[in-house]
Each structure stands twice: as C-alpha cells, then as structure tokens.
N, C-alpha and C positions, 0 to 999 in steps of 0.2 A: 380427574383428568387423562387423557390418553398416555399410556405407557411411553409411548415412541416419541412424543412430545416434550415428556419431561426428560427422556434421555437426552434428545438434541440440545435440551437446556442445559443440562449436566455437562455434555462435551462441550459446548461452546463455553461456558463459564469457566470449566477446567483450561482451555484452549488460551482465555484471556488471562487468566491468572499465570499459566506459563509464560506468556509474553510479557506481562507486567514484571514478574519476578525478573526475568532475564533482562529487560530493557529498564534497569533503574538508572542507569546513568543518564546526565541531561547533556544535550548537546547544543552549542548555537554557531549559527553560522554568520560571519559577517562580510568584511571587505566590500561593504558598501550594498551587500544584498539584504543585510539586517533580517534575517530569517532567523527565526526559532520552531523546531519540529517536535510535535507531541506525538505520542504512541510509536506506531509503526513506524514514521519519519525518523525516529531517533535510532533504528536499526542501521546498521551497514549494510552497503550494497552485498559484502560478503554472506550476509545472513540471507538475502534476497535470493541469491544463486543456490544457497543450500537448500531453501524451501523449495525453489523450483526443481533441484534434482532430488527431493523427497529425502534429504539427509540432514535434518535438525537434530543435532545430538541433543538438546534440551527435551526432545521428546521421548527419548530412549527409556526404555524402563518402567514407563508411564503403564500399569498392570491393567486399568480400567478399559482402556479403550485400544483398538488397534493404531498401529503408526499409521495406516493410509486413513483413518478416521481423523486422527489429530491432524494430520497433513491438509487435507480437506477443508478443515476448521480455521485453520490459521490461514490458509489461501484466500479463504472468504474475508476472512478478518482484514487482510492486506487487501483484498479487492473492496472493501466498503471503504476501507480510510483512504484507499487511491479515488473513490468515486467522490467522498466527502471533499476531498483536497480539490477536485477539480469542478466540482457544485460550487465551492468557495469562489473559486477562479472566477467562474462564470459571474456570480453575483459581482464581485470587485473589479471586474475589469469593463469599463464603460462600454465599449465598441463590441464587447464578445455577448453572444448568445448561447454558443456551446462550441467550446475550446475544441473538443475531441471531434466533431463533424461526422464523418461517416465511419471512423475507426472504432472496430468492437474492443471489449475489454481482453479480450485473447490476445488480440493485436496489441494493445497497449502494453497488458504485461509480457508479451515476447519483446518488444522494443526495449521495455525496461530491463528484461533480463540479459539482452545484447550491452545495453548500456553499463550494466551494473558487472558485466564481466570484464569491460576494458578499465573498470576503475573500482575495485573491489572495497576500495578504504574510503569513497565516499559514503554519505548517509544517504538512505533510501530515499528522503526528503530532497536532497539537491537531485537525486537522478531525476525524481519527478518534476522539479523545476526544467531540467535539461528538455524532458520530453515534450511540457509544455511549451516552452520554446520552438522546439520544433514542430508541433502542431500548430501554433498558431496561424503562420499563413495560410494553412486551409481551414481555418475556424469559421463557423456558421457566425456571421456576424448581425449584432443587435439592430433592429431597425433605428434610424435615426430619430431623435425627437422630432415629434412636429407640432 
C-alpha cells in the first residue's frame, strides 16, 4: 500500500480515538424533544468553538502529528458527523428532499460557530437541531407522492 494512504489512515484513527476518549460521557436531551446524541453530538458547543479556533487542548502534546494535521482531521470528523445528521434528517422528514438547500458546508459550519458562541454550554447536537430549524423554510421539498 501507498505510504501516504497508510499515514492518512493512522492520522484519522488517532483523531477518532482522541475524540472517543475525550467524549466518554453520555448526554440526553429531553423536555419533549426526546433526543439522544452519539459521537460528536455529545460534545459541547464550547468544544466546537475551540475546534474552529484551532485550540483543542486534547490535541496538545501528540508528537506523531502536527497540531494542524490533527485539527484538520477532527474538523473532517465533525463535518462528516454533520453530513450524516443532515442526511438522516432528509430521510426521516417526509416533505424534505434536502434541508440544506443551497448552503455550503462552510456556511453551515460558520452558522454553527455563531450559534455555539452564543450558548457554549449546549450540546453540539442541540446547535445542529437549531440550525436545521433555521434551514427548514428554505429546504428543497420532496416531490409529493403521485
């Protein structure tokens, strides 16, 4: 196998393990919302803001990779978690084909950062739910059943 590919796999695996170790607590959201978050969704908005500012303490001192490499990997993990959340939303909301519409991933992440800065104690999953509610009026609707 190609050395670059193996290195990328090792970097991704290291980042996933770091996130898993740091996020071992489990949170539930209720108050009639009845949500449970897995993975990155369990993290706080404060952690997301730290990621956006490239200052995740859990990445300090990791000698194998540069801090920039690890931040890039963690950012991609968050991006893929968000994409999965949005895809699941599109599958389970009957009248929605694409809740994101014309927004780019960079725009979504910037909006999440703004939301998380205003409420750093909320879970990242809660911030994503707020974002989905904001996006809903501009969603691409599914074709009605014929």
